[in-house]
C-alpha positions as CSV (number, residue, x, y, z in Angstrom):
1,X,0.0,0.1,0.1
2,X,1.5,3.6,-0.7
3,X,0.2,6.8,0.6
4,X,-2.3,9.1,-1.4
5,X,-1.6,12.8,-2.4
6,X,-4.7,13.9,-0.4
7,X,-6.0,17.1,-0.2
8,X,-8.9,18.7,1.4
9,X,-12.0,18.8,-0.5
10,X,-15.4,20.8,-0.4
11,X,-18.5,19.1,-1.6
12,X,-18.3,20.9,-4.9
13,X,-14.8,19.2,-5.4
14,X,-12.9,22.5,-5.1
15,X,-9.5,21.8,-3.0
16,X,-9.6,23.8,0.4
17,X,-6.4,25.2,0.7
18,X,-5.3,24.2,3.9
19,X,-2.6,21.5,4.5
20,X,-3.5,18.1,5.3
21,X,-2.7,17.7,9.1
22,X,-2.6,15.3,11.7
23,X,-5.9,13.6,12.7
24,X,-7.1,13.6,16.3
25,X,-9.4,10.7,17.0
26,X,-11.5,10.4,20.2
27,X,-12.2,7.1,21.3
28,X,-14.9,5.5,23.4
29,X,-17.5,8.6,23.3
30,X,-20.6,6.6,22.4
31,X,-21.7,4.3,25.1
32,X,-23.4,1.9,22.6
33,X,-20.1,1.6,21.4
34,X,-18.1,1.1,24.5
35,X,-20.6,-1.9,25.4
36,X,-20.6,-3.5,22.2
37,X,-16.6,-3.9,22.6
38,X,-16.9,-4.4,26.3
39,X,-14.5,-1.5,27.1
40,X,-15.0,0.6,30.2
41,X,-16.2,4.2,30.1
42,X,-13.0,6.5,30.6
43,X,-13.1,9.2,32.9
44,X,-11.4,11.4,30.4
45,X,-11.7,11.5,26.5
46,X,-9.5,8.9,25.0
47,X,-7.2,10.5,22.6
48,X,-5.0,9.2,19.9
49,X,-3.8,10.6,16.7
50,X,-3.3,9.3,12.8
51,X,-0.5,11.1,10.7
52,X,-1.4,13.1,7.5
53,X,-0.5,9.9,5.4
54,X,-3.6,8.0,6.9
55,X,-5.7,10.6,4.9
56,X,-7.5,9.5,1.7
57,X,-10.6,11.1,-0.3
58,X,-13.5,8.7,0.0
59,X,-13.9,8.7,-3.7
60,X,-10.8,6.7,-4.3
61,X,-11.2,3.0,-3.9
62,X,-10.0,1.9,-0.8
63,X,-7.3,-0.6,-0.4
64,X,-7.1,-2.4,3.3
65,X,-4.6,-4.5,4.2
66,X,-5.1,-8.3,3.7
67,X,-2.8,-10.1,6.1
68,X,-3.4,-8.2,9.4
69,X,-6.5,-9.7,10.4
70,X,-9.9,-8.2,10.7
71,X,-10.4,-4.8,9.5
72,X,-13.4,-2.7,10.8
73,X,-15.4,0.2,9.7
74,X,-15.8,3.0,12.2
75,X,-17.7,6.0,11.1
76,X,-17.4,9.2,12.5
77,X,-18.2,12.9,12.4
78,X,-15.1,14.8,11.0
79,X,-14.4,18.4,11.7
80,X,-11.9,20.3,9.6
81,X,-10.2,23.2,11.5
82,X,-9.6,26.3,10.1
83,X,-7.7,28.5,12.8
84,X,-5.3,27.6,15.6
85,X,-6.9,26.0,18.9
86,X,-4.6,26.2,22.2
87,X,-5.2,25.7,25.7
88,X,-7.4,28.1,27.5
89,X,-9.0,29.5,24.2
90,X,-12.9,30.1,24.5
91,X,-14.5,27.6,21.8
92,X,-16.3,29.5,19.3
93,X,-17.2,26.8,16.6
94,X,-17.8,29.8,14.0
95,X,-14.3,31.1,14.0
96,X,-12.5,27.8,14.4
97,X,-14.2,24.8,12.3
98,X,-14.1,25.2,8.5
99,X,-16.7,22.7,8.0
100,X,-18.1,19.1,8.8
101,X,-17.5,16.0,6.8
102,X,-17.5,12.1,7.6
103,X,-14.2,10.0,8.2
104,X,-13.9,6.3,8.6
105,X,-11.6,5.3,11.4
106,X,-10.2,2.0,9.6
107,X,-9.0,-0.5,12.6
108,X,-7.4,-3.6,12.5
109,X,-9.4,-5.2,15.3
110,X,-7.2,-8.3,15.6
111,X,-4.1,-6.4,15.8
112,X,-5.5,-3.6,18.1
113,X,-6.6,-6.0,20.5
114,X,-3.3,-7.6,20.7
115,X,-1.6,-4.4,21.7
116,X,-4.2,-3.9,24.3
117,X,-3.5,-7.0,25.9
118,X,0.0,-6.1,26.1
119,X,-0.4,-2.3,26.9
120,X,0.8,-1.0,24.1
121,X,-0.3,1.7,21.7
122,X,-2.5,1.3,19.1
123,X,-0.9,3.2,16.2
124,X,0.2,-0.1,14.5
125,X,-4.0,-0.9,14.2
126,X,-5.2,2.7,13.7
127,X,-2.4,4.7,11.8
128,X,-1.2,2.7,8.8
129,X,-1.6,4.7,5.3
130,X,-4.8,5.2,4.2
131,X,-6.4,4.4,7.2
132,X,-8.6,7.2,7.5
133,X,-10.8,8.0,4.4
134,X,-12.7,11.1,4.4
135,X,-15.6,12.8,2.3
136,X,-15.7,16.3,1.4
137,X,-16.2,18.9,3.7
138,X,-19.7,21.2,4.0
139,X,-19.5,24.8,5.4
140,X,-20.1,25.0,9.1
141,X,-22.9,27.7,8.0
142,X,-24.9,24.7,6.5
143,X,-25.4,23.1,9.7
144,X,-27.9,24.6,12.8
145,X,-26.5,22.4,15.7
146,X,-23.4,20.0,15.5
147,X,-24.7,18.7,18.6
148,X,-27.7,17.3,16.9
149,X,-26.3,15.7,13.9
150,X,-27.3,12.5,12.3
151,X,-24.9,10.0,10.1
152,X,-24.9,6.7,8.7
153,X,-22.6,3.9,7.1
154,X,-24.7,1.3,5.1
155,X,-22.7,-1.6,3.7
156,X,-23.8,-3.4,0.6
157,X,-27.2,-1.8,1.1
158,X,-27.6,-2.7,4.9
159,X,-27.5,-0.2,7.5
160,X,-24.5,-0.7,9.7
161,X,-23.9,2.1,11.9
162,X,-26.8,5.0,12.7
163,X,-25.4,7.9,15.1
164,X,-26.3,11.3,16.6
165,X,-24.1,13.6,18.1
166,X,-26.6,14.4,20.6
167,X,-25.6,10.9,22.2
168,X,-22.0,11.7,22.4
169,X,-20.6,11.6,26.1
170,X,-19.3,14.7,25.6
171,X,-20.2,17.8,23.3
172,X,-18.1,19.5,20.2
173,X,-17.1,22.1,22.3
174,X,-16.2,20.2,25.3
175,X,-14.1,17.8,23.2
176,X,-12.0,20.8,21.7
177,X,-11.3,21.8,24.8
178,X,-10.2,18.7,26.3
179,X,-7.9,18.2,23.2
180,X,-6.4,21.5,23.3
181,X,-5.4,21.0,27.2
182,X,-2.9,18.5,25.5
183,X,-2.0,19.9,22.2
184,X,-2.8,22.6,19.8
185,X,-4.9,22.1,16.7
186,X,-3.8,23.9,13.4
187,X,-5.7,24.9,10.2
188,X,-6.0,21.9,8.1
189,X,-6.1,19.3,11.0
190,X,-9.0,17.1,11.3
191,X,-10.9,16.1,14.7
192,X,-12.6,12.7,14.3
193,X,-15.4,12.7,17.4
194,X,-16.1,9.3,17.9
195,X,-18.1,6.3,16.5
196,X,-21.2,4.6,17.7
197,X,-22.3,0.9,17.8
198,X,-22.3,-1.1,14.5
199,X,-18.4,-1.5,14.0
200,X,-17.8,-4.7,11.9
201,X,-15.6,-6.2,9.1
202,X,-15.1,-4.8,6.0
203,X,-14.3,-7.0,2.8
204,X,-12.8,-6.9,-0.7
205,X,-15.9,-5.8,-2.6
206,X,-18.0,-4.4,-0.2
207,X,-19.8,-1.3,-1.3
208,X,-20.0,1.6,1.4
209,X,-22.7,4.3,1.6
210,X,-22.2,7.4,4.0
211,X,-24.7,9.7,4.8
212,X,-24.6,13.1,6.7
213,X,-27.6,14.9,8.2
214,X,-30.0,13.0,5.8
215,X,-28.9,15.4,2.8
216,X,-25.0,14.6,2.0
217,X,-24.4,11.4,0.6
218,X,-21.0,9.7,-0.5
219,X,-20.1,6.3,-1.6
220,X,-16.9,4.2,-1.8
221,X,-15.8,0.6,-2.9
222,X,-13.2,-1.7,-0.8
223,X,-10.8,-3.0,-3.7
């Protein structure tokens, strides 16, 4: 597998001129997903990162590792950062977020389980090249409330994941505040806000349909 030359895109296929930055991921932000995997509820947000080489456009046929065990879908709301956010900043979403899309936190589940059992970091299971397919981004102004936002993933015409940000354990504002207690977010960074229940195995030939706010639809195929 080789990394892609990813650039952020808007819904009209125009390039958004921010650099492709880091991807900050929130683990265990939906109770139903915590329960389906039998994990403990974290006292703080569970943070991990994917590098810019993990990013790939959702319109690209997706290639997943074939020899590292099961690769699972984890569909998430993706936020594209447009201005620096650092520790102590008052969170103003209109000033800080360019837009909203969907991202897949592709996860090598068998490898992750092995790493977890040894108390080791997850990057080998989460941060491989092309492990973060993302849709084009919709301008923030198109949404009334980021904390009441529905999204859905279907695999081969069967609904697999349905989420709503109103069911997150922490609001968008709280997540940004907690992230930036640790490190600064820069223009071009992406925040993935957590996945709901419904993770499952992806296979070559699977056709994926992603829906944001019941209005924006995207598709791709696993090769």
